[in-house]
C-alpha positions as CSV (number, residue, x, y, z in Angstrom):
1,M,0.1,-0.1,-0.2
2,P,1.5,3.2,-1.4
3,D,2.2,6.3,1.6
4,T,-0.7,9.0,1.8
5,L,-0.2,12.7,2.4
6,I,-3.4,14.0,3.6
7,R,-2.8,17.7,3.0
8,D,-3.8,21.0,3.6
9,A,-6.1,19.8,6.8
10,R,-7.4,21.7,10.1
11,V,-5.6,18.6,12.2
12,V,-6.9,18.2,15.5
13,F,-4.7,17.2,18.1
14,P,-6.8,15.8,20.9
15,G,-6.3,17.7,24.3
16,R,-3.8,19.7,22.7
17,T,-4.8,22.0,19.7
18,M,-5.9,22.3,16.2
19,T,-4.1,23.9,13.7
20,A,-3.4,23.8,9.5
21,G,-1.0,21.3,8.6
22,S,-0.4,17.7,6.6
23,V,-0.4,14.1,7.9
24,L,1.6,11.8,6.5
25,V,0.5,7.9,6.6
26,S,3.0,5.3,6.0
27,D,2.7,1.2,6.5
28,G,-0.8,1.7,8.6
29,R,0.8,4.4,11.1
30,I,1.2,8.3,11.0
31,A,4.6,8.7,9.8
32,A,5.1,12.3,10.1
33,I,3.1,15.9,10.7
34,D,3.8,18.5,8.2
35,P,6.6,16.5,6.2
36,P,9.2,18.1,4.1
37,A,8.8,17.5,0.2
38,D,12.5,15.4,0.2
39,Q,10.6,13.0,2.9
40,L,7.8,11.9,0.3
41,S,8.2,8.9,-2.1
42,A,7.9,9.3,-5.7
43,D,4.4,7.3,-5.3
44,V,2.8,8.7,-2.5
45,A,-1.1,9.6,-3.0
46,C,-2.2,12.7,-1.8
47,V,-5.5,13.5,-0.2
48,N,-6.6,17.3,-0.7
49,A,-8.5,18.0,2.5
50,R,-9.6,21.5,1.6
51,S,-9.3,22.7,4.5
52,R,-11.6,20.3,6.2
53,L,-11.4,19.0,9.7
54,L,-9.1,16.0,10.3
55,T,-9.2,13.9,13.6
56,P,-8.2,10.6,15.1
57,G,-11.2,7.9,14.5
58,L,-13.5,7.8,17.1
59,I,-13.6,5.2,20.0
60,D,-17.2,3.9,20.9
61,I,-16.5,2.0,24.2
62,H,-20.2,1.0,24.7
63,T,-22.6,0.0,21.9
64,H,-25.2,-2.4,21.6
65,G,-26.2,-2.1,17.9
66,I,-26.9,0.4,15.1
67,G,-29.3,0.8,11.8
68,H,-31.3,-2.2,11.9
69,H,-28.7,-4.6,13.3
70,Q,-27.9,-5.3,17.6
71,Y,-24.5,-6.8,17.8
72,G,-25.6,-9.5,20.5
73,A,-28.5,-10.8,18.1
74,S,-26.3,-13.0,16.1
75,P,-22.7,-12.8,14.5
76,E,-24.4,-11.9,10.9
77,A,-26.1,-8.9,13.0
78,L,-22.5,-8.0,14.4
79,R,-20.8,-8.1,11.4
80,A,-23.3,-6.5,9.4
81,G,-23.3,-3.5,12.1
82,L,-19.5,-3.2,12.0
83,E,-19.6,-2.3,8.6
84,Q,-21.5,0.4,8.9
85,V,-19.9,2.3,12.3
86,A,-17.1,3.7,10.1
87,T,-19.4,5.7,7.7
88,F,-20.2,7.7,10.8
89,G,-16.2,8.3,11.8
90,T,-16.1,5.3,14.6
91,T,-12.9,3.6,13.7
92,C,-12.8,1.4,16.8
93,V,-15.8,-0.3,19.0
94,L,-16.3,-2.4,21.6
95,P,-19.4,-4.4,20.6
96,T,-21.3,-4.6,24.1
97,V,-23.3,-7.7,24.6
98,V,-25.7,-9.1,27.2
99,P,-24.5,-12.5,28.3
100,M,-27.6,-14.8,28.0
101,L,-27.1,-17.1,30.8
102,G,-28.4,-20.6,30.1
103,P,-27.1,-23.3,28.2
104,G,-26.3,-21.4,25.3
105,L,-24.0,-18.6,27.1
106,L,-20.4,-19.7,25.8
107,R,-21.2,-20.4,22.5
108,Q,-23.0,-17.3,22.3
109,L,-20.0,-15.5,23.6
110,E,-17.7,-17.9,21.3
111,D,-19.8,-17.0,17.9
112,L,-19.9,-13.3,18.8
113,S,-15.9,-12.7,19.2
114,A,-15.3,-15.2,16.4
115,A,-17.5,-12.9,14.3
116,A,-16.4,-9.4,15.6
117,R,-12.6,-10.2,14.4
118,A,-13.9,-10.0,10.7
119,G,-15.2,-6.1,10.6
120,A,-14.1,-3.0,8.7
121,V,-13.2,-1.5,12.2
122,C,-10.8,-2.0,15.4
123,V,-12.1,-4.6,17.7
124,P,-10.2,-4.9,20.9
125,G,-12.6,-6.9,22.3
126,L,-16.1,-7.8,23.5
127,H,-17.7,-5.6,26.3
128,I,-19.5,-7.7,28.5
129,E,-22.2,-5.8,30.0
130,G,-23.2,-8.0,33.0
131,P,-24.6,-10.8,34.5
132,F,-22.6,-9.4,37.9
133,V,-25.1,-6.2,38.0
134,G,-27.1,-5.2,40.6
135,I,-30.0,-3.4,38.9
136,P,-31.3,-5.5,35.8
137,G,-32.1,-3.7,32.9
138,A,-32.7,-4.0,28.9
139,A,-32.8,-8.1,29.6
140,C,-29.4,-7.9,31.7
141,P,-29.5,-10.7,34.3
142,T,-28.5,-10.1,37.7
143,V,-26.4,-13.0,39.4
144,P,-23.7,-12.8,42.0
145,G,-20.1,-12.5,41.8
146,D,-18.3,-16.2,40.4
147,V,-14.7,-16.2,39.4
148,G,-15.9,-19.7,37.8
149,L,-18.1,-18.3,35.5
150,L,-16.2,-15.4,34.6
151,E,-13.2,-17.7,33.4
152,E,-15.6,-19.8,31.3
153,M,-16.9,-16.8,29.7
154,I,-13.6,-15.3,28.7
155,A,-12.6,-18.5,27.5
156,A,-15.5,-18.8,25.2
157,C,-14.0,-15.6,24.1
158,G,-10.7,-16.4,23.4
159,G,-9.6,-14.2,25.6
160,R,-11.0,-11.2,23.6
161,V,-12.9,-9.2,26.1
162,A,-11.7,-5.8,26.6
163,A,-14.3,-4.7,29.2
164,M,-17.2,-6.0,31.7
165,S,-19.4,-4.0,33.2
166,L,-20.8,-5.1,37.2
167,S,-21.9,-3.3,40.2
168,P,-20.3,-3.1,43.5
169,E,-22.9,-4.0,45.5
170,T,-23.0,-7.8,44.1
171,P,-22.4,-10.3,46.3
172,G,-19.2,-11.9,45.6
173,V,-17.6,-9.5,43.0
174,L,-14.4,-8.0,44.3
175,P,-12.7,-11.4,43.5
176,V,-14.4,-10.9,39.7
177,I,-12.9,-7.3,39.6
178,E,-9.7,-8.5,40.7
179,R,-9.3,-11.3,38.1
180,L,-10.6,-8.8,35.4
181,V,-7.4,-6.7,36.4
182,E,-5.3,-9.8,36.7
183,H,-6.7,-10.5,32.6
184,R,-6.1,-6.9,31.8
185,I,-9.9,-6.7,31.1
186,V,-11.5,-3.5,32.3
187,P,-14.3,-3.2,35.0
188,F,-16.6,-0.8,34.5
189,V,-19.3,-0.1,37.1
190,T,-22.8,0.4,35.9
191,H,-26.4,-0.5,36.9
192,T,-25.7,0.1,40.7
193,R,-27.2,1.3,44.1
194,A,-23.9,1.4,45.8
195,T,-22.8,2.6,48.7
196,P,-20.5,4.8,49.1
197,E,-18.3,1.8,50.8
198,Q,-19.4,-0.4,48.6
199,T,-18.0,1.7,45.5
200,E,-14.9,2.3,47.2
201,A,-14.1,-1.1,47.9
202,A,-14.3,-1.9,43.8
203,I,-12.2,1.4,42.9
204,A,-9.8,-0.2,45.3
205,A,-10.0,-3.4,43.7
206,G,-9.7,-2.1,40.4
207,A,-13.1,-1.2,38.8
208,R,-12.1,2.5,38.2
209,H,-14.7,3.7,35.3
210,A,-18.0,4.3,35.5
211,T,-20.2,3.7,32.0
212,H,-23.6,5.4,31.0
213,F,-22.9,7.5,34.4
214,Y,-26.3,8.5,35.7
215,D,-28.1,6.2,34.1
216,V,-29.1,3.3,36.3
217,F,-27.4,4.9,38.9
218,P,-30.4,5.6,41.3
219,V,-30.2,8.4,43.9
220,P,-30.2,6.7,47.5
221,P,-33.3,6.8,49.2
222,E,-33.7,9.6,52.2
223,T,-32.7,8.2,55.0
224,E,-33.0,11.5,57.6
225,P,-34.6,14.7,56.4
226,G,-32.2,17.4,55.7
227,A,-29.3,14.9,55.0
228,R,-28.5,14.6,51.4
229,P,-28.1,10.7,50.4
230,V,-25.1,9.5,48.5
231,G,-23.9,6.7,46.5
232,A,-21.4,5.9,43.7
233,V,-21.9,9.2,41.6
234,E,-20.3,11.1,44.2
235,V,-17.6,8.6,44.8
236,F,-16.7,8.5,41.3
237,L,-17.3,12.2,41.0
238,G,-15.0,12.9,43.9
239,D,-11.9,10.2,43.3
240,R,-9.4,11.4,40.9
241,R,-8.4,8.4,39.8
242,T,-11.7,7.2,38.1
243,T,-13.2,8.2,34.5
244,V,-17.0,8.4,33.7
245,D,-18.7,8.4,30.3
246,F,-21.7,9.7,29.0
247,I,-24.6,9.2,26.5
248,C,-24.6,12.4,25.2
249,D,-27.8,12.8,23.3
250,G,-29.7,15.3,25.4
251,C,-32.2,12.7,26.8
252,H,-30.6,9.8,28.9
253,V,-28.4,12.3,30.5
254,H,-29.4,16.8,30.9
255,P,-26.5,18.6,29.4
256,A,-26.0,20.2,33.0
257,A,-25.1,16.9,34.6
258,I,-22.4,16.7,32.0
259,R,-20.8,20.3,32.4
260,A,-21.0,19.4,36.4
261,A,-19.1,16.4,35.5
262,V,-16.5,17.4,33.3
263,A,-16.1,20.6,36.0
264,A,-15.6,18.1,38.8
265,K,-12.9,15.8,36.7
266,G,-11.7,17.8,33.7
267,W,-12.3,16.9,30.1
268,A,-9.7,13.9,30.3
269,G,-11.9,12.1,32.9
270,V,-15.0,12.0,30.8
271,A,-15.7,10.2,27.7
272,L,-18.4,10.0,25.2
273,I,-20.4,6.6,24.7
274,T,-23.5,5.8,22.5
275,D,-24.9,2.8,24.2
276,S,-26.5,2.7,21.0
277,N,-29.0,0.5,19.5
278,I,-31.3,-0.8,16.6
279,G,-32.6,2.6,15.4
280,A,-29.2,4.6,15.2
281,G,-28.1,6.5,12.5
282,L,-31.4,6.2,10.9
283,P,-33.6,9.0,9.7
284,P,-36.6,9.8,12.2
285,G,-39.2,7.5,11.8
286,E,-40.3,4.1,13.3
287,Y,-38.6,0.2,13.1
288,D,-39.1,-3.1,14.0
289,T,-37.0,-4.5,16.8
290,P,-36.1,-8.6,17.1
291,W,-37.9,-8.0,20.8
292,G,-41.9,-8.1,19.6
293,Y,-42.3,-4.1,19.7
294,R,-41.7,-1.2,17.2
295,V,-39.1,1.5,18.4
296,R,-39.5,5.4,17.0
297,V,-36.0,7.2,16.6
298,R,-35.8,10.7,16.8
299,P,-32.3,12.4,16.8
300,D,-33.0,14.8,20.2
301,D,-35.4,11.9,21.7
302,G,-33.4,8.5,21.7
303,A,-35.3,5.2,20.7
304,R,-39.0,4.9,22.5
305,I,-41.0,2.0,22.2
306,A,-43.8,2.9,19.7
307,S,-45.8,0.1,19.8
308,P,-49.4,1.3,21.6
309,E,-50.6,-2.3,23.0
310,H,-46.8,-2.2,24.9
311,P,-47.3,-1.3,28.7
312,L,-44.1,0.9,28.6
313,H,-45.4,2.3,25.5
314,G,-43.5,5.6,24.8
315,Q,-40.7,4.9,27.3
316,L,-36.9,5.1,26.5
317,A,-35.8,1.6,24.8
318,G,-32.4,2.6,24.6
319,S,-29.9,5.3,22.3
320,A,-30.2,6.3,18.6
321,L,-27.0,8.2,19.2
322,T,-23.9,8.1,16.7
323,M,-20.2,9.2,17.9
324,N,-20.4,11.5,15.4
325,A,-23.6,13.2,16.5
326,G,-22.0,13.1,20.2
327,I,-19.4,15.1,19.4
328,A,-21.7,17.8,17.5
329,N,-24.0,17.6,20.9
330,L,-20.8,18.4,23.5
331,I,-19.6,21.3,20.8
332,R,-23.0,23.1,21.8
333,W,-23.0,22.1,25.3
334,L,-19.4,22.6,26.8
335,D,-17.5,25.3,27.2
336,L,-14.1,23.6,26.5
337,S,-12.0,23.8,23.1
338,P,-12.3,21.5,20.1
339,A,-9.4,19.8,20.9
340,E,-10.4,18.7,24.1
341,I,-14.0,17.8,23.0
342,W,-12.7,15.6,20.2
343,A,-10.7,13.9,22.6
344,M,-13.2,13.0,25.0
345,G,-14.5,10.6,21.7
346,T,-11.0,9.7,21.0
347,L,-8.2,10.1,23.1
348,T,-9.8,9.7,26.3
349,P,-11.9,6.5,25.4
350,A,-8.5,4.8,24.1
351,R,-6.9,5.4,27.5
352,I,-9.7,4.0,29.4
353,I,-9.0,0.8,27.4
354,G,-5.4,0.4,27.4
355,L,-5.0,1.6,23.5
356,S,-1.8,3.7,23.6
357,N,-1.4,3.6,19.8
358,K,-5.1,5.1,19.0
359,G,-7.1,8.2,19.5
360,A,-4.0,10.7,18.4
361,I,-2.6,11.8,15.8
362,E,1.2,11.8,16.4
363,P,4.0,10.4,14.6
364,G,3.8,6.2,15.4
365,A,0.2,6.3,16.1
366,D,-2.5,4.2,14.5
367,A,-3.3,6.1,11.2
368,D,-7.2,5.5,12.3
369,L,-8.1,8.6,11.0
370,V,-11.2,10.8,9.9
371,L,-11.7,13.6,7.1
372,W,-15.1,15.7,8.0
373,E,-17.5,17.8,6.5
374,D,-18.5,20.9,7.9
375,D,-21.9,19.2,8.6
376,M,-20.0,16.7,11.0
377,Q,-20.5,14.1,8.4
378,A,-17.4,11.7,7.9
379,A,-16.0,12.0,4.4
380,I,-13.2,9.7,4.3
381,T,-12.5,7.3,7.1
382,W,-9.4,5.4,7.2
383,V,-8.3,2.2,9.8
384,G,-5.0,1.5,10.0
385,G,-4.1,3.8,6.9
386,K,-6.7,1.9,4.8
387,M,-9.8,3.9,3.3
388,V,-12.8,2.2,4.9
389,S,-15.8,4.3,4.0
390,G,-15.7,7.2,1.9
């Protein structure tokens, strides 16, 4: 594959600055920034960015699906969904699956893990949401911590698990967290009513990231008039070792809550996720799902149950967010520089899951790059220097 020079771009260096420049890509990596002409090979392929924005590819560490595809439904659905995400500027994904407890569990994980290796985008591993959670939701089962079951699940995935979501109050969860850390799998905290003490114990054991923060983190009941109850939310906001992520669609979490988290933790401590499912990236309308009901999708209103006969008609049925739309929302909501906001969808999630070679534009980094139109649509997406969309 010949070298590629992306020239005359507005280059975003996440967390640092944005400046006019050019980027040279060679052998799947970024070779140089603003290379002199004598460094260029004779057959270099030139892409004229025409002053458009060039950023690292977006990294989604919590997503259940996109378009008409739910990742956990089947290997075919997972592969089809992974073919679509690059069109929205996402180059790295943790397909998030809810484990199906029972005799089919290990086969489910084995098949999905194998399918995830064949996509056009980077998949460091699966994100398994459950089963060691304290509050069920979206079919997420709840069982006590079980290191033996955990080891079986990891083995079924061939070791390709990048993250697991769990709850600090789950009985027996601390040995699970410790074993995840030993495997270099990142424990995410979610679906929790944990006390401050339970949360602090989980953080000490290694669970230092909270996912879809505020969502399914209910406020503890008031035990004494005039005394504000606290729980996992306050502990995570106050602990400098921890990071959090948000569904930034304006529906699941109010922008004021995101601003408060950024004020507490800084931009480097807050990441963007989609937690997307069927309907994400589709035009406004109603769509069928495999769950026996239809969903109504609107960009500013998530995905809601549209079937009138359903007892939860009108309630949220998930997120319809894409990562590029989430970045656009953050640009409107936050008083941060563009480089800091882009870091929340690139550099920060990369660091959360331990990807030192992604999320940045610098020599030696993976050439996962996106050239953007002014309306925040991806014009060209590269993964490892290869154009996969555009």
